C-alpha positions as CSV (number, residue, x, y, z in Angstrom):
1,M,11.4,32.6,23.3
2,G,14.2,33.8,25.8
3,E,16.9,31.6,26.2
4,C,18.4,31.2,29.9
5,R,21.9,32.3,29.8
6,Y,22.9,31.6,33.7
7,S,24.8,28.8,35.2
8,C,24.5,27.2,38.7
9,K,27.6,25.1,38.7
10,S,29.1,26.7,41.6
11,A,27.6,28.7,44.9
12,V,29.0,32.1,43.0
13,E,27.2,31.5,40.0
14,T,24.1,30.3,41.7
15,L,23.9,33.2,44.2
16,A,24.5,35.8,41.2
17,W,21.5,34.1,39.3
18,I,19.4,34.6,42.5
19,N,20.4,38.4,42.9
20,D,19.3,39.0,39.5
21,I,15.9,37.2,39.7
22,I,15.4,39.4,43.0
23,H,16.3,42.4,41.6
24,F,14.1,41.9,38.4
25,L,10.9,40.6,40.5
26,A,11.2,44.0,42.8
27,P,9.1,46.3,40.4
28,Y,6.4,43.6,40.0
29,S,5.3,42.8,43.6
30,S,1.8,44.2,43.1
31,L,1.3,41.7,40.3
32,I,3.0,38.8,42.1
33,D,1.0,39.5,45.4
34,A,-2.4,40.4,43.9
35,H,-5.2,38.1,44.7
36,V,-6.9,37.3,41.4
37,V,-10.3,37.0,43.1
38,N,-10.2,40.9,43.6
39,F,-9.5,41.6,40.1
40,F,-12.8,43.5,39.6
41,K,-13.2,44.8,42.9
42,D,-9.6,46.1,43.3
43,R,-9.4,47.1,39.8
44,L,-6.2,45.2,39.3
45,W,-5.5,46.0,35.8
46,E,-4.8,49.4,36.5
47,N,-1.4,48.3,38.3
48,V,-0.2,46.8,34.9
49,D,1.1,49.1,31.8
50,A,-1.7,50.6,30.1
51,E,-0.2,49.8,26.8
52,W,0.3,46.2,27.7
53,I,-3.2,45.8,28.7
54,E,-4.7,47.5,25.6
55,C,-2.2,45.3,23.4
56,L,-3.0,41.9,25.0
57,R,-7.0,42.5,25.2
58,R,-7.0,42.1,21.4
59,E,-4.8,39.1,21.3
60,P,-6.1,35.7,20.2
61,V,-6.3,33.4,23.5
62,Q,-3.6,31.0,22.1
63,N,-1.1,34.0,21.9
64,L,-2.1,34.8,25.7
65,L,-1.5,31.2,26.5
66,L,2.0,31.3,25.0
67,I,3.1,34.0,27.0
68,P,4.3,31.9,30.2
69,S,6.5,30.1,27.8
70,G,8.2,33.2,26.5
71,A,6.5,33.5,23.3
72,V,6.3,37.2,21.9
73,Q,4.7,38.6,19.0
74,Y,6.4,41.1,16.6
75,E,3.9,43.8,17.0
76,W,3.6,44.0,20.5
77,P,5.2,47.3,22.4
78,T,9.2,46.9,22.9
79,S,8.6,47.2,26.8
80,L,6.2,44.2,26.8
81,K,8.6,41.8,24.7
82,E,11.7,42.8,26.7
83,F,9.9,41.9,29.9
84,I,8.6,38.5,28.8
85,L,12.0,37.8,27.1
86,K,14.3,38.9,29.9
87,L,11.8,37.2,32.5
88,R,12.4,33.9,30.4
89,S,16.0,34.2,30.0
90,M,16.1,33.7,34.0
91,V,13.9,30.9,34.0
92,F,16.1,27.5,34.8
93,C,15.5,25.4,31.7
94,Q,13.3,22.3,32.2
95,D,13.7,20.6,28.9
96,Q,14.3,17.0,29.8
97,A,18.0,16.4,30.2
98,D,19.9,13.5,28.1
99,M,19.9,11.1,31.1
100,N,22.7,9.0,29.8
101,M,25.0,12.1,29.4
102,A,24.0,13.3,32.7
103,L,24.1,10.3,34.6
104,P,26.8,7.8,33.1
105,G,26.0,4.3,33.8
106,L,22.3,4.9,34.0
107,Q,20.4,1.8,32.9
108,M,16.5,2.4,32.6
109,T,14.3,-0.5,32.3
110,S,10.5,-0.1,31.3
111,L,8.3,-1.3,33.6
112,N,6.4,-4.5,33.2
113,S,2.5,-4.7,33.7
114,V,2.7,-5.9,37.1
115,L,4.7,-3.3,38.5
116,A,2.9,-0.6,36.4
117,Q,-0.6,-1.6,37.5
118,G,-2.6,1.1,38.6
119,M,-0.3,3.9,37.5
120,N,-1.7,6.3,35.0
121,V,0.8,7.5,31.8
122,K,2.3,10.4,34.4
123,K,2.9,8.5,37.2
124,K,4.2,5.4,35.0
125,H,6.7,8.0,33.2
126,E,8.0,9.3,36.4
127,V,8.6,6.0,38.2
128,E,10.0,4.5,35.3
129,I,12.8,7.4,35.0
130,L,13.4,8.3,38.8
131,S,13.6,4.9,39.9
132,A,16.5,4.3,37.2
133,V,18.1,7.7,38.7
134,I,17.9,6.5,42.1
135,S,19.4,3.1,41.6
136,T,22.2,4.7,39.9
137,V,23.1,7.2,42.5
138,A,22.4,4.3,45.3
139,K,25.1,2.3,43.7
140,G,27.3,5.1,43.2
141,V,27.5,5.7,46.9
142,R,27.3,2.3,47.9
143,A,24.2,2.5,49.4
144,D,22.6,-0.1,52.1
145,A,19.2,0.9,51.4
146,V,16.7,3.6,50.0
147,A,14.3,5.8,52.0
148,D,11.3,6.6,49.9
149,V,9.9,9.7,51.7
150,G,6.3,10.7,51.0
151,A,5.9,7.1,49.4
152,G,1.8,7.3,49.0
153,Q,0.9,3.8,47.6
154,G,4.3,2.6,47.4
155,Y,4.6,2.8,43.3
156,L,8.3,4.0,43.5
157,A,9.2,1.9,46.5
158,Q,8.1,-1.4,44.8
159,V,10.0,-0.7,41.7
160,L,13.0,0.2,43.5
161,A,12.6,-3.2,45.5
162,F,11.6,-5.7,42.9
163,Q,13.1,-4.3,39.8
164,Y,16.6,-3.0,41.1
165,Q,16.8,-5.2,44.0
166,H,17.4,-2.4,46.5
167,P,16.3,-2.7,50.3
168,V,13.6,-0.1,50.6
169,I,11.7,1.5,53.3
170,A,8.5,3.5,52.2
171,I,7.5,6.2,54.6
172,D,4.3,7.8,54.3
173,A,1.9,10.1,56.7
174,C,-1.2,8.2,55.5
175,S,-1.9,4.8,57.3
176,H,-4.2,4.0,54.3
177,H,-1.2,4.3,51.9
178,G,0.7,2.0,54.0
179,R,-1.9,-0.8,53.8
180,V,-2.4,-0.1,50.2
181,T,1.5,-0.6,49.7
182,D,1.6,-3.9,51.6
183,A,-1.0,-5.4,49.9
184,R,0.4,-4.5,46.5
185,A,3.7,-5.6,47.4
186,A,2.4,-9.1,48.4
187,R,0.9,-9.2,45.0
188,I,3.8,-8.5,43.2
189,K,6.1,-10.7,45.5
190,K,3.6,-13.5,44.6
191,Y,4.0,-12.6,40.7
192,Y,7.8,-12.5,41.3
193,T,7.9,-16.1,42.9
194,S,5.7,-17.8,40.3
195,Q,8.0,-16.5,37.6
196,M,11.1,-17.8,39.2
197,I,9.1,-21.3,39.8
198,K,7.9,-21.4,36.1
199,S,11.6,-20.5,34.9
200,G,13.4,-22.9,37.0
201,S,16.0,-20.5,37.7
202,G,16.1,-21.2,41.2
203,F,15.0,-19.1,44.2
204,R,16.6,-15.5,45.0
205,S,15.6,-13.3,48.0
206,L,13.0,-10.8,47.1
207,N,13.1,-7.5,48.6
208,V,9.7,-6.2,49.7
209,P,9.6,-2.6,50.8
210,K,9.2,-1.9,54.8
211,T,6.3,0.5,55.3
212,I,6.3,3.2,58.1
213,T,3.4,5.4,58.9
214,C,5.0,8.4,60.4
215,N,4.1,12.2,60.0
216,V,7.7,13.6,59.4
217,L,7.4,17.1,61.2
218,S,11.2,17.7,61.7
219,I,14.8,16.6,60.9
220,D,15.0,14.5,63.9
221,S,12.0,12.5,63.2
222,L,13.2,11.8,59.8
223,K,16.6,11.0,61.1
224,T,15.3,8.3,63.5
225,L,13.4,6.8,60.5
226,V,16.8,6.3,58.6
227,E,18.1,4.6,61.6
228,I,15.2,2.1,61.8
229,S,15.3,1.5,57.9
230,L,19.0,0.1,58.7
231,T,18.2,-2.2,61.5
232,G,18.6,-5.8,61.3
233,D,18.7,-7.6,57.9
234,D,16.6,-10.6,59.3
235,V,13.1,-8.6,59.0
236,E,12.0,-8.8,55.6
237,Q,8.9,-6.7,55.8
238,S,7.8,-4.8,58.9
239,R,4.8,-2.2,59.1
240,I,5.3,0.4,61.8
241,K,3.0,3.0,63.0
242,A,4.3,6.2,64.9
243,E,2.5,9.3,65.9
244,N,5.3,11.4,67.2
245,Q,8.8,11.5,68.1
246,E,8.3,9.9,71.5
247,D,7.0,6.9,69.4
248,L,9.7,6.9,67.0
249,G,12.1,6.7,70.0
250,K,10.4,3.7,71.2
251,L,10.6,2.0,67.9
252,N,14.4,2.0,67.5
253,W,15.0,-1.2,69.1
254,H,17.2,-2.8,66.9
255,S,19.7,0.0,66.5
256,N,23.5,-1.4,66.1
257,A,25.8,1.5,67.1
258,N,28.6,-0.6,65.7
259,K,27.4,-1.2,62.3
260,K,28.4,1.0,59.7
261,S,25.5,1.7,57.0
262,S,24.3,4.1,54.4
263,I,21.2,5.0,52.8
264,V,19.6,7.5,50.0
265,L,16.8,9.6,50.6
266,A,14.4,9.9,47.8
267,G,10.9,11.5,47.4
268,L,8.7,11.9,44.4
269,H,7.2,15.2,44.6
270,A,7.5,15.3,48.5
271,C,5.1,18.0,49.5
272,G,5.8,21.4,50.8
273,D,8.4,21.4,53.7
274,L,8.9,17.5,53.3
275,S,11.5,18.2,50.5
276,V,13.2,20.7,52.7
277,T,13.2,18.3,55.4
278,M,15.0,15.8,53.4
279,L,17.6,17.9,52.3
280,K,18.6,19.1,55.8
281,T,18.4,15.7,56.9
282,F,21.0,14.7,54.3
283,L,23.4,17.1,55.7
284,E,22.8,16.3,59.3
285,C,22.6,12.5,59.3
286,K,26.0,10.8,58.6
287,D,24.2,7.7,57.5
288,V,22.5,9.5,54.6
289,K,25.2,9.5,51.7
290,A,23.0,11.0,49.0
291,V,19.8,12.4,48.2
292,V,17.2,12.5,45.1
293,S,14.2,15.1,45.7
294,L,11.6,16.5,43.4
295,G,9.6,19.0,45.3
296,C,6.0,20.2,44.7
297,C,3.3,22.2,46.4
298,Y,5.3,25.4,47.0
299,N,2.3,27.0,48.4
300,L,2.7,25.1,51.4
301,L,6.3,26.0,52.1
302,S,6.7,27.6,55.6
303,E,8.2,31.1,55.7
304,E,9.5,33.6,58.3
305,R,11.7,36.5,58.5
306,I,15.1,35.8,59.5
307,E,17.5,38.2,61.6
308,D,20.2,36.0,62.6
309,G,20.5,32.2,63.6
310,E,19.3,29.2,61.7
311,S,15.7,28.6,60.8
312,Q,13.4,25.5,59.9
313,C,11.2,27.2,57.7
314,G,10.9,25.9,54.1
315,F,12.0,29.1,52.4
316,P,14.6,30.5,52.2
317,M,17.1,27.6,53.0
318,S,20.5,29.0,52.0
319,H,22.4,31.5,54.2
320,A,23.0,34.1,51.5
321,A,19.4,34.5,50.6
322,R,18.3,34.5,54.3
323,S,20.8,37.3,55.1
324,T,18.9,39.4,52.4
325,S,15.6,38.7,54.6
326,L,14.0,37.5,51.3
327,S,10.5,36.5,51.8
328,L,8.0,35.6,48.8
329,G,4.4,35.4,50.5
330,K,1.7,33.2,49.9
331,S,0.5,34.7,46.5
332,A,4.0,34.2,45.2
333,R,4.1,30.6,46.5
334,D,1.0,29.7,44.8
335,L,2.4,31.4,41.7
336,A,5.6,29.3,41.5
337,C,3.3,26.3,41.1
338,Q,2.0,27.9,37.8
339,S,3.1,25.6,34.8
340,A,4.2,27.2,31.5
341,E,3.9,23.8,29.8
342,R,0.3,23.1,30.8
343,W,-0.7,26.6,29.8
344,R,1.1,26.1,26.5
345,S,-0.9,22.6,26.3
346,L,-4.5,24.0,26.5
347,D,-6.4,24.1,23.4
348,M,-8.1,27.5,22.6
349,H,-11.5,26.6,24.2
350,A,-10.0,25.1,27.3
351,G,-8.0,28.7,27.7
352,I,-11.2,30.7,26.9
353,H,-13.2,28.6,29.6
354,N,-10.3,29.2,32.2
355,F,-10.3,33.0,31.8
356,E,-14.3,32.9,32.0
357,L,-14.2,31.1,35.2
358,H,-11.8,33.6,36.6
359,A,-13.9,36.1,35.5
360,F,-16.8,34.6,37.1
361,R,-15.0,34.2,40.4
362,A,-13.7,37.8,40.4
363,A,-17.5,39.0,40.1
364,F,-18.4,36.8,42.8
365,Q,-15.8,38.2,45.3
366,M,-17.6,41.8,44.5
367,V,-20.9,39.9,45.6
368,L,-19.5,38.8,48.7
369,S,-17.8,42.1,49.3
370,K,-21.0,44.1,49.0
371,Y,-23.5,41.9,50.8
372,Y,-21.3,39.5,52.9
373,P,-18.3,41.6,53.9
374,E,-17.9,39.3,57.3
375,I,-17.3,36.2,55.0
376,V,-14.4,38.1,52.8
377,M,-12.6,38.8,56.0
378,S,-12.5,34.8,56.7
379,T,-10.9,34.5,52.9
380,P,-13.4,32.0,52.0
381,S,-12.8,28.9,49.4
382,I,-15.9,28.1,47.6
383,G,-14.1,25.1,45.9
384,R,-13.6,24.0,42.3
385,K,-16.8,25.4,40.5
386,G,-15.7,25.3,37.3
387,K,-15.9,21.6,36.5
388,A,-19.8,21.6,36.3
389,L,-19.9,24.5,34.1
390,R,-17.5,23.0,32.1
391,R,-19.0,20.1,31.5
392,R,-22.2,21.9,30.6
393,H,-20.2,24.1,28.3
394,Q,-18.6,21.1,26.7
395,R,-22.1,19.4,26.2
396,R,-23.6,22.6,24.8
397,S,-20.8,22.9,22.2
398,A,-20.9,19.4,21.1
399,E,-24.7,19.8,20.5
400,S,-23.9,23.2,18.6
401,Q,-21.2,21.1,16.4
402,L,-24.0,18.3,15.8
403,H,-26.5,20.9,14.8
404,L,-24.1,22.6,12.3
405,K,-23.1,19.2,10.8
406,G,-26.7,18.7,10.2
407,S,-27.3,22.1,8.8
408,T,-28.0,22.4,5.0
409,S,-27.7,26.3,5.0
410,H,-24.7,27.7,2.9
411,T,-24.7,30.6,5.2
412,R,-20.9,31.0,6.4
413,Q,-20.2,30.0,9.7
414,K,-17.6,32.1,11.9
415,F,-14.4,30.6,12.4
416,P,-13.1,30.3,16.1
417,S,-10.9,33.0,16.2
418,E,-13.2,35.5,14.5
419,A,-15.5,35.1,17.6
420,P,-15.3,36.9,20.8
421,F,-13.6,35.8,24.0
422,V,-15.5,37.6,26.6
423,S,-16.7,40.7,25.1
424,K,-17.0,42.2,21.6
425,T,-13.7,44.0,22.0
426,G,-12.0,40.9,23.8
427,A,-9.6,38.6,22.9
428,G,-10.2,36.2,19.9
429,G,-11.8,32.9,20.7
430,E,-15.0,31.2,21.0
431,G,-16.6,31.5,24.8
432,I,-19.9,31.4,26.2
433,K,-22.1,33.7,24.1
434,S,-22.8,37.2,25.5
435,D,-26.5,36.6,26.3
436,D,-25.8,33.3,28.2
437,K,-22.8,34.8,30.2
438,F,-25.2,36.5,33.1
439,L,-26.8,33.2,33.4
440,H,-23.9,31.3,33.9
441,F,-22.4,33.6,36.6
442,E,-25.9,33.4,38.4
443,N,-25.4,29.7,38.5
444,F,-21.7,30.1,39.6
445,C,-23.0,32.5,42.3
446,Q,-25.7,30.2,43.6
447,S,-23.2,27.3,43.7
448,G,-20.9,29.4,45.5
449,L,-23.1,30.7,48.0
450,S,-24.6,27.3,48.8
451,H,-21.2,26.2,49.5
452,L,-20.4,28.9,51.9
453,G,-23.6,27.8,53.6
454,I,-25.7,31.1,52.8
455,K,-29.4,31.0,51.3
456,H,-29.3,33.0,48.2
457,S,-31.6,36.1,48.7
458,H,-33.7,38.1,46.1
459,D,-32.1,41.2,47.4
460,I,-28.8,40.4,46.0
461,N,-28.4,42.2,42.7
462,L,-26.4,39.7,40.7
463,E,-27.4,41.4,37.2
464,G,-26.1,44.9,38.2
465,I,-22.7,43.4,39.7
466,W,-22.3,41.6,36.4
467,K,-23.0,44.8,34.4
468,E,-20.3,46.4,36.4
469,A,-17.9,43.7,35.6
470,E,-18.5,42.6,32.4
471,P,-16.8,45.5,30.4
472,F,-13.5,44.6,31.8
473,A,-13.9,40.8,31.7
474,D,-11.8,40.8,28.8
475,L,-8.6,42.0,30.6
476,V,-8.8,38.6,32.9
477,G,-6.8,36.9,30.4
478,P,-4.2,39.3,29.6
479,Y,-3.6,39.9,33.6
480,W,-3.6,36.3,34.2
481,S,-1.3,35.3,31.6
482,L,1.1,38.3,32.5
483,R,1.0,36.9,36.1
484,A,1.4,33.2,35.1
485,A,4.6,34.2,33.3
486,L,6.3,35.1,36.5
487,G,5.4,31.6,38.0
488,P,8.1,29.6,36.5
489,L,10.7,32.4,37.4
490,L,9.8,32.0,41.1
491,E,10.0,28.2,41.0
492,T,13.5,28.8,39.7
493,L,14.1,31.1,42.7
494,I,12.8,28.2,44.7
495,L,14.8,25.5,43.4
496,L,18.3,27.7,43.3
497,D,17.9,28.5,46.8
498,R,17.8,24.9,47.8
499,L,20.8,24.2,45.4
500,L,22.9,27.1,47.0
501,F,21.9,25.8,50.2
502,L,23.8,22.7,49.3
503,Q,26.5,24.3,47.7
504,E,27.3,26.6,50.7
505,Q,28.3,23.2,52.5
506,G,31.8,23.2,50.4
507,S,33.6,20.6,48.9
508,T,32.2,17.8,51.2
509,L,29.5,17.2,48.6
510,E,28.4,17.2,45.2
511,A,24.8,19.0,44.1
512,C,23.1,19.7,40.8
513,L,19.5,20.3,39.5
514,L,18.6,18.2,36.8
515,P,15.4,17.9,35.0
516,I,14.5,14.2,34.6
517,F,11.0,14.0,33.1
518,D,9.4,15.2,30.1
519,P,7.8,18.7,31.2
520,N,4.9,18.3,29.1
521,I,4.2,15.1,31.1
522,S,5.4,16.0,34.3
523,P,6.2,20.1,34.9
524,R,7.4,19.5,38.3
525,N,10.4,18.0,36.9
526,V,13.7,19.1,38.2
527,A,15.6,17.0,40.8
528,V,17.8,18.1,43.5
529,I,20.3,15.3,43.5
530,A,23.3,15.8,46.1
531,K,25.9,13.1,47.3
532,K,28.3,13.3,50.1
533,I,32.4,13.0,48.7
534,D,33.7,10.1,50.1
535,K,37.2,10.1,50.0
536,D,37.4,6.3,49.7
537,L,35.3,6.4,46.8
538,R,36.9,9.2,45.0
539,S,40.4,7.6,45.4
540,S,39.3,4.1,44.4
């Protein structure tokens, strides 16, 4: 697999990396910008090197699933191997960092059962690590408080408050999340209070997160929330709801202009532009001394072409990237959400089923284009139709396995790798049997039409459309795998742009990208960590 040979320790290095990515991606714009639902309708496979497609259509599904991770096979065409390895060499390495080496003084504590209640394995892993990272950063800049932006149900905020004893404000757009955070914090406080009574260690003041319900739509609104979070210590917990900037202005009644305070902005997978707003607020608000941000939902980032001047859009952020008129587009932002680790972790059956569902959806698009063209114009969403089909397929597979175990026949059974994926010439794997495929496609179409409020008509020739699509269905897996391989590189581009935005500010701050989670558990694992350089702190 290709190893990244780039560095982003300085703005010059980061910009060089970005420029190389832009140059590499340019010839593959048709692959990046494609809508896979149009795979059959627009014959998208014809936009890919024919030698690559013919090679990959014969590959086992397991090999296709490894392409986004940079795995190649010896016998593949040289140009295909070079494409995958070069691409992977430019992807930011997301292997989990040695946290003690990256952040000297980091002290991570396992969450007790009370703090971890309600968390799944992924959330517990994230909160356990991120809370320790934020606490270390907060102590390093001598912050008075931490603002958890996009706090959700308050898991991170509560660990920071109760376990690391930081004053915390939990900001979220959903009032229900605020109520859940308050109720959960009350239960945790009760537990810690009882523990202090039992131990006879005496009482200490417990930090309970303040909760604010506000949809953060601008830098100004987040700056106001920061000011609110640094108000009087006499209020242990407050629950504030603000609908807009005017409401926020009314709330800031405790502000003390003479009080010098500082805060750390933190966000665990703050969605879309919210991560961008955090970074910009970090620069513009003097009270914010550091930021620890993990982004997600790149598909929700805003974009606009920049001629000159400043922009509030989510991408690009850096001046250097904006000066190139760089634009991704929705398809590219969607693709940036793809995770090589999740593809790699799929077993053969899940991978096959994933490709089959993409084939059904693309064939269904042919139905819409032929019989309901006005619907296609509105870019319809039919929901996640794969779940019910997946359950039926898993149940049928389980029943088949039970039947095989009970059989007394000595007839040799096919191994999964010998069975076809979609057609007789398709990539190896065990998918839906050819005889059943049309029935599954028919069910998929009926469900999709129902979701769109369309009554199924017998005039629709579903069988004819499936016969037109099926000969090329085994190309869906190779096409999707090649396209998915570009996802981590597009995410790298977005992350580097955010880092460069901070590095362009010069020596007034330090910034880095740090993969803090195990990517197999939490694929969006790269934190943007930045702190302002305090001359007093540096000289002490």
